[in-house]
C-alpha positions as CSV (number, residue, x, y, z in Angstrom):
1,X,-63.7,24.7,84.7
2,X,-61.1,25.8,82.2
3,X,-58.6,23.3,80.8
4,X,-55.0,24.4,80.8
5,X,-52.9,22.8,77.9
6,X,-49.5,23.7,79.4
7,X,-50.4,22.1,82.6
8,X,-51.0,18.7,81.2
9,X,-48.5,18.7,77.9
10,X,-45.4,19.0,80.0
11,X,-46.2,16.0,82.1
12,X,-47.5,14.0,79.1
13,X,-44.5,14.8,77.0
14,X,-42.0,14.0,79.9
15,X,-43.8,10.5,80.6
16,X,-43.9,9.6,76.7
17,X,-39.9,10.6,76.7
18,X,-39.5,8.6,79.6
19,X,-41.1,5.6,78.3
20,X,-39.4,6.0,74.9
21,X,-35.9,5.9,76.6
22,X,-37.1,2.8,78.9
23,X,-37.9,0.6,75.8
24,X,-34.6,-0.6,75.2
25,X,-33.7,-1.1,78.7
26,X,-37.3,-3.0,79.0
27,X,-36.2,-5.2,75.9
28,X,-33.1,-6.0,77.7
29,X,-34.7,-7.1,81.0
30,X,-37.5,-9.1,79.2
31,X,-35.2,-11.1,77.0
32,X,-33.0,-12.1,79.9
33,X,-35.6,-14.6,80.5
34,X,-35.8,-15.9,77.2
35,X,-35.3,-19.6,76.5
36,X,-32.9,-18.8,73.4
37,X,-30.4,-21.0,71.9
38,X,-27.4,-19.3,69.8
39,X,-29.6,-16.0,69.0
40,X,-31.6,-14.0,71.4
41,X,-33.6,-12.3,68.8
42,X,-37.0,-14.2,68.7
43,X,-38.8,-15.1,71.8
44,X,-39.0,-18.8,72.6
45,X,-40.3,-19.0,75.9
46,X,-39.7,-17.9,79.6
47,X,-36.9,-19.5,82.0
48,X,-34.9,-18.9,84.9
49,X,-31.8,-20.7,83.4
50,X,-29.9,-17.9,81.9
51,X,-30.2,-16.0,85.4
52,X,-29.0,-19.2,87.1
53,X,-26.2,-20.1,84.4
54,X,-24.9,-16.8,83.3
55,X,-21.1,-18.1,82.7
56,X,-22.2,-21.4,80.9
57,X,-22.4,-19.9,77.5
58,X,-19.1,-19.9,75.2
59,X,-17.1,-21.3,78.2
60,X,-17.7,-18.1,80.1
61,X,-16.8,-15.8,77.7
62,X,-19.4,-13.2,78.7
63,X,-18.4,-13.3,82.2
64,X,-14.5,-12.8,81.3
65,X,-15.6,-9.8,79.5
66,X,-17.6,-8.5,82.3
67,X,-14.9,-9.0,84.7
68,X,-12.4,-7.1,82.4
69,X,-14.8,-4.2,82.2
70,X,-15.1,-4.0,86.0
71,X,-11.4,-4.6,86.6
72,X,-10.2,-1.9,83.8
73,X,-13.0,0.5,85.2
74,X,-12.0,0.1,88.8
75,X,-8.3,0.5,88.2
76,X,-8.9,3.6,85.8
77,X,-11.4,5.2,88.1
78,X,-8.9,5.0,90.9
79,X,-5.9,6.6,89.2
80,X,-8.0,8.9,87.2
81,X,-10.0,10.0,90.4
82,X,-6.6,10.6,92.5
83,X,-4.7,12.6,89.8
84,X,-7.5,14.5,88.8
85,X,-8.4,15.4,92.3
86,X,-4.8,16.9,93.0
87,X,-5.1,18.5,89.6
88,X,-8.4,20.3,90.7
89,X,-7.0,21.5,93.9
90,X,-3.6,22.9,92.3
91,X,-5.7,24.7,89.7
92,X,-8.1,26.4,92.1
93,X,-5.9,26.8,95.1
94,X,-2.3,28.0,93.6
95,X,-0.9,30.1,91.1
96,X,1.6,29.0,88.8
97,X,2.9,29.5,85.1
98,X,0.7,28.4,82.3
99,X,-2.1,27.9,84.6
100,X,-5.0,28.9,82.3
101,X,-3.5,26.9,79.3
102,X,-3.4,23.9,81.6
103,X,-7.1,24.2,82.2
104,X,-8.0,24.7,78.7
105,X,-5.8,21.8,77.7
106,X,-7.9,19.5,80.4
107,X,-11.0,20.3,78.4
108,X,-9.6,18.9,74.8
109,X,-10.1,15.2,75.9
110,X,-13.9,15.9,76.6
111,X,-14.3,17.9,73.2
112,X,-12.3,15.4,71.1
113,X,-14.2,13.1,69.1
114,X,-13.8,9.3,70.9
115,X,-12.7,8.1,67.3
116,X,-10.0,10.6,66.8
117,X,-8.8,10.0,70.7
118,X,-8.8,6.2,70.0
119,X,-7.0,6.3,66.9
120,X,-4.4,8.7,68.2
121,X,-3.8,6.7,71.2
122,X,-3.4,3.4,69.3
123,X,-1.0,5.4,67.0
124,X,1.1,6.7,69.9
125,X,1.4,3.2,71.6
126,X,2.3,1.7,68.3
127,X,5.0,4.2,67.6
128,X,6.5,3.6,71.2
129,X,6.1,0.0,70.9
130,X,3.9,-0.7,73.6
131,X,1.7,-3.8,72.9
132,X,-1.9,-3.6,73.2
133,X,-3.4,-5.3,76.1
134,X,-5.1,-4.7,79.4
135,X,-2.4,-2.1,80.4
136,X,-3.0,0.2,77.2
137,X,-6.7,0.0,78.0
138,X,-6.4,1.3,81.6
139,X,-3.9,4.0,80.3
140,X,-6.2,5.1,77.6
141,X,-9.2,5.2,79.9
142,X,-7.4,6.9,82.7
143,X,-6.5,9.7,80.2
144,X,-9.9,10.7,79.0
145,X,-11.5,10.0,82.4
146,X,-9.2,12.7,84.2
147,X,-10.8,15.3,82.4
148,X,-14.1,14.5,83.6
149,X,-12.9,14.2,87.3
150,X,-11.0,17.5,87.2
151,X,-14.2,19.6,86.0
152,X,-16.5,17.9,88.8
153,X,-13.9,18.0,91.6
154,X,-12.8,21.6,90.5
155,X,-16.3,22.8,91.1
156,X,-16.4,21.4,94.5
157,X,-13.2,23.0,95.7
158,X,-14.3,26.3,94.2
159,X,-17.4,26.2,96.3
160,X,-15.4,25.7,99.5
161,X,-15.1,28.4,102.2
162,X,-11.2,28.9,102.9
163,X,-12.4,30.1,106.3
164,X,-12.9,26.7,107.4
165,X,-9.5,25.4,106.6
166,X,-8.1,28.8,108.3
167,X,-10.0,28.0,111.4
168,X,-8.3,24.4,111.4
169,X,-4.5,26.0,111.3
170,X,-5.6,28.5,113.9
171,X,-6.2,25.8,116.2
172,X,-2.7,24.5,115.3
173,X,-3.7,21.8,112.9
174,X,-0.9,20.5,110.5
175,X,-1.4,20.7,106.7
176,X,-2.1,17.0,106.7
177,X,-4.4,17.5,109.6
178,X,-6.2,20.4,108.1
179,X,-6.6,18.3,104.8
180,X,-7.6,15.0,106.2
181,X,-10.2,16.5,108.8
182,X,-11.9,19.4,107.0
183,X,-10.7,19.7,103.2
184,X,-11.4,16.0,102.3
185,X,-14.4,15.4,104.0
186,X,-15.8,18.5,102.2
187,X,-14.3,17.5,98.9
188,X,-15.6,13.7,99.5
189,X,-19.4,14.3,97.7
190,X,-17.6,15.7,94.8
191,X,-14.9,12.9,94.6
192,X,-17.5,10.6,94.9
193,X,-19.4,11.9,92.1
194,X,-16.4,12.2,89.9
195,X,-15.2,8.7,90.8
196,X,-18.9,7.3,89.8
197,X,-18.9,9.2,86.6
198,X,-15.5,8.0,85.6
199,X,-16.4,4.3,86.2
200,X,-19.3,4.6,84.2
201,X,-17.4,6.1,81.2
202,X,-14.8,3.5,81.5
203,X,-17.2,0.5,81.9
204,X,-19.3,2.0,78.9
205,X,-16.7,2.6,76.6
206,X,-16.1,0.9,73.3
207,X,-14.7,3.0,70.5
208,X,-11.4,3.8,72.4
209,X,-11.1,0.4,73.9
210,X,-11.7,-1.1,70.4
211,X,-8.8,1.0,69.2
212,X,-6.2,0.1,72.0
213,X,-7.7,-3.4,73.3
214,X,-5.8,-5.8,71.1
215,X,-7.0,-9.3,72.0
216,X,-8.6,-8.2,75.3
217,X,-12.3,-8.3,75.1
218,X,-14.5,-5.9,77.4
219,X,-18.4,-6.3,77.8
220,X,-19.1,-3.6,75.2
221,X,-16.6,-4.9,72.8
222,X,-18.1,-8.3,73.5
223,X,-21.8,-7.2,72.9
224,X,-20.7,-5.6,69.7
225,X,-18.8,-8.7,68.2
226,X,-21.9,-11.0,69.2
227,X,-24.2,-8.5,67.6
228,X,-23.5,-10.1,64.2
229,X,-24.3,-13.6,65.2
230,X,-26.7,-12.9,68.2
231,X,-26.2,-11.6,71.4
232,X,-26.8,-14.3,74.2
233,X,-29.3,-14.0,76.6
234,X,-26.6,-14.0,79.5
235,X,-25.5,-10.6,78.2
236,X,-29.0,-9.4,78.7
237,X,-28.7,-10.7,82.2
238,X,-25.5,-9.0,83.2
239,X,-26.8,-5.9,81.5
240,X,-30.1,-6.0,83.5
241,X,-28.0,-6.7,86.6
242,X,-26.2,-3.6,86.3
243,X,-29.2,-1.5,85.6
244,X,-31.2,-2.9,88.8
245,X,-27.8,-2.3,90.7
246,X,-27.8,1.1,89.7
247,X,-31.3,1.7,90.3
248,X,-31.2,0.3,93.8
249,X,-28.0,2.6,94.7
250,X,-29.8,5.6,93.5
251,X,-33.2,4.9,95.1
252,X,-31.2,4.2,98.5
253,X,-29.1,7.4,98.2
254,X,-32.2,9.1,97.8
255,X,-34.6,7.8,100.4
256,X,-31.4,8.3,102.8
257,X,-31.2,11.6,101.8
258,X,-34.9,12.5,102.4
259,X,-34.8,10.8,105.7
260,X,-32.0,12.9,106.6
261,X,-33.6,15.8,105.5
262,X,-36.4,15.1,107.6
263,X,-34.3,14.5,110.8
264,X,-32.7,17.8,110.4
265,X,-36.1,19.8,109.9
266,X,-37.2,18.2,113.0
267,X,-34.3,19.4,115.2
268,X,-34.7,23.0,113.9
């Protein structure tokens, strides 16, 4: 039997690459059970105390930072998704002056380095006289998330068949009824994908946040500040919980999608 090098090389390479990517996540998860004191660098023993008392460290500073990130991400996602969806529909469906220039400008926040974007926003807030707080973080996150929302939803709008909406209007549906019952349900997968991407970008951002946060501490900023003296195990707990939640959501969606595909296959 002849052995095909290409047949085994790609799976082995893919497995090693996946293992390499999972090493930091595995380290974070394992050390969330570490019976550490101030620093979580060396292993001192296994314990569930860190999972049971997440907010006990530093008077709940890690939980407050995590809550700030959730709140900022949620607000920025709602605003960016709403505005980005409207912009995407306008760019695809309507013809107006400077339409191509607008599409080009929407890509600039995606192409601009975050340190340049963060410094520029900080200088703008300073010149206008806006104090750096939660509001400036939300405005900054909304601004750079809109571009990702527009690109994602725009692709979905472009794939829609206009005949479906025309059929709704032929059945005497108003503009709002056609949008609510036909356009929006068809756009919903793209909108949800854009919202998830927007929330992930906002929750994970550090550079732009650091320039525009002032005294407000988010979870990535807390991790960065704590790295000098040792990140507490409670931060590992929250990071592990987020990863587990994301993994459960992905698996649930994949399983439900596969089950739906099997049901549709049986009906054919």
